[in-house]
BAMI-182443 format. One record per residue: x, z negated, y negated of N, C-alpha, C in turn; residue in three letters. Coordinates in steps of 0.02 Angstrom, whole numbers, padded with zeros to 5 digits, always signed. Example, Ala and Ser with C-alpha at 12.3 -4.5 7.8 and 13.67 -1.06 7.14 Angstrom:
+00660-00390+00284+00615-00390+00225+00660-00390+00165ala
+00642-00354+00112+00684-00357+00053+00645-00394-00002ser
This chain:
+01115-00152+00330+01072-00130+00347+01000-00152+00292met
+00977-00080+00283+00933-00092+00205+00858-00054+00215thr
+00822-00095+00215+00752-00054+00225+00742-00028+00152leu
+00699+00039+00157+00704+00081+00088+00646+00093+00070leu
+00598+00045+00057+00522+00062+00037+00517+00097-00030pro
+00478+00162-00059+00499+00183-00117+00469+00124-00172glu
+00491+00124-00236+00481+00073-00277+00440+00102-00332ala
+00388+00058-00357+00342+00095-00424+00387+00092-00492ala
+00374+00117-00517+00386+00133-00589+00330+00116-00651met
+00337+00079-00688+00321+00052-00750+00354+00080-00799thr
+00301+00103-00841+00348+00138-00912+00302+00101-00968thr
+00349+00098-01000+00318+00028-01067+00354+00077-01136val
+00313+00094-01180+00343+00133-01235+00323+00099-01293ser
+00367+00090-01340+00366+00056-01398+00342+00097-01462ala
+00292+00050-01499+00268+00077-01562+00282+00022-01629thr
+00276+00057-01656+00299+00045-01746+00254-00033-01738asn
+00292-00093-01756+00235-00140-01756+00239-00161-01832ser
+00277-00153-01891+00291-00142-01945+00215-00156-02005ala
+00178-00112-01981+00102-00096-02009+00053-00103-01974ala
+00005-00150-01918-00024-00152-01882-00093-00147-01920pro
-00140-00099-01878-00200-00084-01910-00243-00082-01851ser
-00315-00109-01864-00367-00136-01842-00445-00096-01846thr
-00452-00039-01788-00504-00001-01819-00577-00031-01812ala
-00604-00007-01868-00677-00069-01879-00730-00046-01802pro
-00744-00115-01784-00784-00092-01720-00855-00070-01744tyr
-00886-00035-01705-00930-00003-01707-00953-00002-01627thr
-01041-00012-01619-01038-00008-01543-01035+00060-01512pro
-01023+00120-01543-01030+00167-01503-00945+00153-01489ala
-00890+00111-01519-00823+00114-01493-00818+00072-01435ala
-00856-00001-01440-00870-00039-01393-00883+00004-01322ala
-00938+00039-01321-00967+00074-01272-00988+00137-01273lys
-00953+00192-01237-00967+00259-01268-00994+00304-01194gln
-01000+00277-01129-01035+00293-01072-01085+00250-01036phe
-01140+00263-01021-01195+00232-00991-01183+00233-00921leu
-01202+00170-00892-01181+00145-00827-01264+00159-00786gly
-01270+00127-00738-01334+00154-00704-01374+00090-00714gln
-01358+00047-00730-01413-00004-00765-01435+00009-00810asp
-01380+00036-00867-01399+00063-00939-01444+00117-00928asp
-01424+00152-00879-01484+00209-00882-01566+00191-00847phe
-01563+00139-00797-01627+00114-00777-01663+00079-00838leu
-01624+00039-00884-01665+00025-00937-01690+00070-00970lys
-01652+00121-00996-01679+00165-01046-01739+00212-01010leu
-01738+00215-00933-01777+00260-00907-01858+00211-00903met
-01850+00143-00885-01889+00104-00904-01934+00105-00960thr
-01885+00104-01032-01930+00104-01087-01955+00157-01105ala
-01944+00216-01079-01941+00278-01064-02027+00282-01055gln
-02034+00255-00978-02093+00272-00950-02149+00221-00967leu
-02145+00175-01010-02179+00134-01041-02213+00163-01101lys
-02161+00210-01144-02183+00225-01207-02210+00289-01200asn
-02195+00329-01128-02211+00410-01119-02288+00409-01151gln
-02291+00481-01148-02355+00523-01185-02420+00515-01116asp
-02460+00493-01126-02503+00496-01063-02511+00554-01034pro
-02513+00611-01086-02554+00678-01093-02493+00709-01063met
-02439+00688-01050-02376+00731-01069-02320+00683-01012ala
-02325+00657-00963-02292+00611-00920-02237+00638-00911pro
-02156+00588-00891-02120+00611-00885-02116+00656-00799met
-02071+00697-00787-02055+00757-00727-02017+00693-00703asn
-02082+00688-00637-02030+00639-00554-01985+00667-00548asn
-01970+00729-00526-01935+00777-00502-01853+00767-00551ala
-01853+00771-00599-01808+00764-00653-01770+00697-00643glu
-01826+00641-00641-01784+00569-00643-01761+00567-00577phe
-01793+00576-00508-01761+00572-00452-01707+00615-00446met
-01705+00646-00472-01622+00698-00478-01562+00660-00509gly
-01584+00632-00570-01527+00609-00609-01513+00533-00574gln
-01566+00501-00542-01530+00438-00514-01492+00448-00441met
-01513+00509-00406-01479+00530-00359-01397+00541-00366ala
-01394+00570-00428-01317+00587-00461-01296+00524-00490gln
-01308+00483-00516-01282+00420-00520-01280+00374-00460phe
-01303+00381-00410-01292+00358-00338-01243+00370-00319ser
-01221+00451-00323-01198+00485-00289-01103+00485-00315thr
-01103+00476-00357-01042+00469-00412-01027+00383-00386val
-01060+00335-00404-01056+00273-00390-01025+00264-00310gln
-01064+00286-00254-01034+00294-00187-00980+00331-00181gly
-00946+00383-00217-00882+00401-00192-00844+00379-00224ile
-00849+00336-00287-00791+00281-00330-00786+00218-00272gly
-00838+00215-00230-00832+00151-00189-00779+00169-00124glu
-00802+00232-00112-00763+00272-00043-00694+00271-00065val
-00673+00296-00130-00618+00305-00150-00579+00243-00150asn
-00620+00189-00174-00572+00122-00176-00560+00093-00113thr
-00601+00101-00071-00611+00089+00018-00543+00113+00047thr
-00542+00189+00034-00476+00228+00057-00413+00200+00032leu
-00412+00195-00031-00354+00169-00070-00329+00103-00041gly
-00369+00043-00026-00340-00013+00014-00328+00004+00071asn
-00352+00065+00109-00342+00065+00204-00262+00088+00178ile
-00251+00144+00144-00190+00170+00132-00133+00126+00111asp
-00143+00081+00073-00106+00031+00054-00091-00027+00109gly
-00133-00054+00171-00136-00088+00207-00094-00045+00253glu
-00091+00024+00269-00058+00068+00321+00022+00069+00291met
+00034+00065+00227+00111+00065+00209+00124+00003+00222arg
+00093-00036+00211+00126-00115+00221+00151-00121+00290asn
+00102-00101+00328+00100-00092+00426+00164-00067+00436tyr
+00176+00014+00390+00232+00050+00421+00289+00012+00395arg
+00308-00019+00336+00362-00058+00338+00391-00091+00357ile
+00352-00144+00400+00332-00192+00427+00382-00181+00510ala
+00334-00121+00522+00375-00077+00586+00436-00060+00565thr
+00458-00030+00510+00522-00017+00504+00552-00039+00487gly
+00553-00111+00490+00608-00172+00460+00621-00202+00529ala
+00568-00200+00574+00586-00212+00655+00626-00177+00696thr
+00636-00113+00662+00670-00078+00703+00753-00059+00667met
+00753-00074+00638+00832-00084+00613+00880-00105+00661leu
+00923-00087+00655+00976-00110+00701+00963-00088+00784gly
+00896-00077+00815+00874-00044+00861+00918+00028+00872his
+00912+00066+00934+00902+00129+00939+00845+00177+00965gln
+00857+00229+00931+00786+00277+00950+00817+00356+00980val
+00765+00368+01027+00806+00440+01048+00812+00495+01012leu
+00844+00532+00991+00876+00590+00956+00893+00643+00985val
+00862+00709+00963+00899+00759+01000+00957+00781+00997pro
+01010+00743+01014+01086+00743+00975+01124+00753+01046ser
+01211+00761+01040+01247+00725+01079+01311+00688+01036thr
+01305+00661+00999+01337+00615+00977+01304+00536+00973ile
+01337+00514+01019+01317+00428+01016+01343+00370+01003thr
+01337+00294+00999+01393+00261+00986+01380+00191+01052arg
+01423+00161+01075+01412+00088+01106+01355+00058+01063pro
+01308+00041+01101+01272-00015+01090+01296-00080+01083asp
+01251-00141+01080+01282-00210+01066+01313-00220+01143ala
+01272-00202+01172+01308-00227+01259+01367-00180+01279asn
+01389-00141+01243+01459-00074+01253+01412-00019+01296gly
+01363-00002+01313+01336+00071+01337+01300+00113+01297ser
+01322+00177+01328+01279+00234+01290+01224+00244+01352val
+01198+00283+01319+01130+00303+01375+01084+00354+01334ala
+01042+00391+01360+00996+00452+01354+00951+00487+01394gly
+00938+00555+01386+00888+00570+01455+00900+00660+01424val
+00887+00690+01491+00891+00764+01469+00832+00789+01510val
+00799+00842+01474+00740+00865+01509+00780+00934+01549asp
+00796+00925+01608+00807+00998+01639+00751+01031+01646leu
+00762+01107+01632+00713+01170+01637+00698+01189+01701pro
+00752+01170+01748+00724+01213+01824+00763+01163+01865glu
+00751+01158+01924+00784+01134+01986+00853+01164+01977ser
+00896+01096+01982+00947+01107+01986+00988+01089+02060ser
+01046+01119+02077+01095+01091+02149+01134+01035+02128asp
+01167+01032+02056+01205+01001+02043+01204+00986+01951ser
+01206+00935+01948+01197+00887+01870+01261+00836+01851val
+01301+00863+01810+01363+00814+01789+01355+00819+01695val
+01360+00734+01706+01344+00729+01634+01424+00698+01614ile
+01442+00741+01570+01522+00688+01536+01520+00661+01469ser
+01556+00624+01457+01561+00568+01415+01658+00594+01392tyr
+01639+00623+01330+01722+00629+01282+01705+00607+01206ser
+01764+00574+01204+01791+00548+01132+01760+00595+01073asp
+01730+00593+01033+01708+00637+00969+01757+00661+00939ala
+01796+00624+00913+01863+00629+00877+01912+00664+00902glu
+01936+00648+00969+02001+00687+01004+01968+00736+01033thr
+01890+00724+01079+01875+00783+01138+01922+00755+01185gly
+01940+00707+01192+01961+00671+01266+01920+00661+01308gln
+01904+00691+01362+01858+00663+01415+01871+00595+01453leu
+01826+00558+01430+01850+00479+01468+01793+00460+01525leu
+01749+00513+01553+01708+00485+01597+01661+00559+01628his
+01635+00549+01702+01597+00614+01697+01547+00576+01761ser
+01495+00584+01764+01467+00574+01821+01420+00634+01845asp
+01436+00641+01927+01410+00693+01952+01321+00664+01998ala
+01281+00685+01972+01204+00662+01982+01183+00695+02055leu
+01192+00739+02071+01193+00797+02130+01137+00841+02122gly
+01101+00866+02155+01028+00903+02137+00968+00866+02119ala
+00931+00887+02072+00873+00865+02027+00845+00901+02025gln
+00781+00886+02006+00701+00918+02012+00704+00925+01936pro
+00670+00986+01914+00637+00975+01833+00616+00946+01811pro
+00614+00929+01752+00599+00865+01686+00646+00819+01692gly
+00634+00759+01649+00654+00719+01619+00708+00679+01667leu
+00769+00661+01648+00822+00649+01694+00862+00584+01645leu
+00865+00524+01664+00895+00481+01638+00953+00481+01645gly
+01005+00442+01595+01103+00435+01597+01101+00393+01580phe
+01168+00354+01603+01205+00309+01556+01263+00281+01565gly
+01299+00247+01541+01367+00243+01555+01390+00154+01518trp
+01419+00115+01561+01425+00054+01524+01506+00025+01550asp
+01544+00095+01568+01619+00047+01564+01651+00098+01517ala
+01640+00089+01451+01672+00126+01392+01724+00087+01389ile
+01797+00124+01361+01847+00087+01342+01840+00019+01279pro
+01898-00017+01305+01862-00080+01260+01901-00060+01179glu
+01946-00020+01177+01975+00007+01095+01891+00050+01069asp
+01878+00086+01115+01818+00134+01088+01757+00082+01065ile
+01746+00032+01110+01687-00003+01074+01703-00043+01026arg
+01768-00083+01029+01782-00114+00964+01776-00065+00900ala
+01816-00013+00909+01812+00022+00850+01748+00055+00826ala
+01698+00074+00861+01623+00093+00868+01631+00167+00857asn
+01677+00199+00908+01693+00257+00892+01628+00306+00935arg
+01626+00358+00884+01571+00389+00919+01596+00435+00994pro
+01548+00451+01029+01550+00460+01100+01518+00533+01092ile
+01537+00591+01123+01493+00643+01152+01473+00648+01220gln
+01414+00684+01213+01390+00681+01290+01371+00757+01289val
+01391+00789+01351+01366+00858+01370+01336+00839+01436thr
+01305+00903+01451+01260+00897+01520+01255+00970+01547val
+01269+00973+01599+01285+01056+01648+01240+01036+01686gln
+01215+01086+01715+01154+01091+01767+01182+01167+01804ala
+01188+01165+01869+01210+01199+01902+01156+01230+01963ser
+01141+01295+01968+01090+01296+02035+01116+01374+02057asn
+01082+01422+02100+01100+01477+02120+01112+01538+02064ala
+01091+01545+02016+01090+01587+01958+01131+01566+01905ala
+01166+01519+01914+01226+01493+01871+01237+01422+01850gly
+01292+01413+01797+01278+01348+01759+01262+01349+01703thr
+01226+01314+01664+01203+01316+01602+01230+01240+01571gln
+01236+01235+01501+01223+01181+01452+01146+01164+01439asp
+01136+01084+01439+01074+01077+01416+01093+01040+01384val
+01037+01048+01318+01049+00976+01270+01022+00919+01283gly
+01044+00867+01284+01024+00807+01292+00984+00779+01253pro
+00953+00700+01249+00920+00670+01193+00970+00598+01205gln
+01008+00568+01128+01021+00517+01144+01004+00447+01102val
+01023+00395+01142+01003+00333+01102+01044+00333+01034tyr
+01011+00321+00977+01069+00305+00917+01039+00255+00855ala
+01107+00203+00824+01043+00154+00795+01013+00175+00744lys
+00980+00153+00714+00916+00139+00664+00950+00095+00605val
+00983+00135+00545+01006+00086+00513+00968+00072+00423tyr
+00935+00142+00425+00867+00124+00393+00807+00160+00379ala
+00750+00131+00339+00675+00162+00368+00652+00154+00285ala
+00602+00220+00287+00567+00222+00230+00496+00234+00237gln
+00444+00222+00190+00378+00225+00208+00352+00261+00140ala
+00307+00319+00158+00315+00347+00071+00244+00300+00062ala
+00223+00310-00012+00180+00290-00043+00117+00302-00051thr
+00110+00394-00017+00035+00374-00021+00028+00433+00050ser
+00017+00394+00102+00002+00427+00158+00031+00441+00202gly
+00115+00462+00185+00159+00488+00218+00178+00440+00283gly
+00221+00481+00324+00230+00441+00385+00308+00405+00372asp
+00315+00358+00431+00377+00325+00422+00436+00374+00452leu
+00483+00360+00408+00544+00387+00417+00597+00342+00437thr
+00645+00350+00500+00719+00336+00511+00764+00371+00477phe
+00809+00324+00464+00878+00360+00449+00932+00335+00505gln
+00959+00380+00557+00983+00367+00611+01058+00374+00609val
+01113+00338+00632+01178+00363+00640+01185+00408+00663glu
+01227+00453+00629+01254+00511+00659+01209+00557+00671asp
+01135+00560+00653+01098+00622+00661+01054+00628+00588tyr
+01055+00562+00577+00992+00586+00484+00927+00574+00482gly
+00897+00590+00452+00811+00561+00456+00779+00615+00514ala
+00743+00561+00538+00697+00583+00586+00627+00543+00592val
+00577+00588+00588+00509+00544+00564+00491+00510+00633asn
+00467+00444+00618+00449+00401+00668+00406+00429+00726ala
+00376+00467+00712+00308+00505+00754+00338+00556+00809leu
+00406+00595+00775+00434+00618+00839+00504+00584+00873glu
+00494+00500+00879+00536+00469+00917+00499+00473+00993val
+00538+00492+01042+00504+00488+01106+00518+00425+01134asp
+00573+00375+01113+00592+00305+01139+00626+00261+01112gly
+00631+00214+01102+00681+00154+01083+00698+00105+01122phe
+00769+00060+01114+00765+00022+01139+00818-00034+01100arg
């Protein structure tokens, strides 16, 4: 089982180093942009040397200062958000690592015995039933292995499980198919269950994405869509 975080890629391009050249140093090449400190120095010098008969426009000065402060503030916010995003990704990776080998609920009829040799799941009954029957079959051969008659049940979530799985199926970790039938005066209907299935890999997106589990016999499932685990 392997945790699959996305890898960062660094590209290095080669250049011809046979004839290295060095551009002449100029003040403009050394610093092409003014920062807030540079702006304040220039404004201070301008205030000291301004024409008393034509003083500088205060509104223009304050507007330029506000623009510098806004740009600086946005940069600091972006840096903070980037740090938070990195911490959240590390948390998602750690969470995914702890889930490897555990089982999560997925909307499926296929499951396999867990480490204790049992299978389990839940079903959401849409209405009251006079009888609910849970059947367990060999998913490869279709042979019925076991069935549980649970009697009358109210609408809502109903848990089920089976731990007397034949040794040959447990040893080979063969898939088991679960079907649920609910009956009342209106007739009998199949109800799709959720079963516990094993997480064998997890992946965290690099920029704000959710944690994704790779689940045996099911595929990818968003961690936020998982209703239960064991």
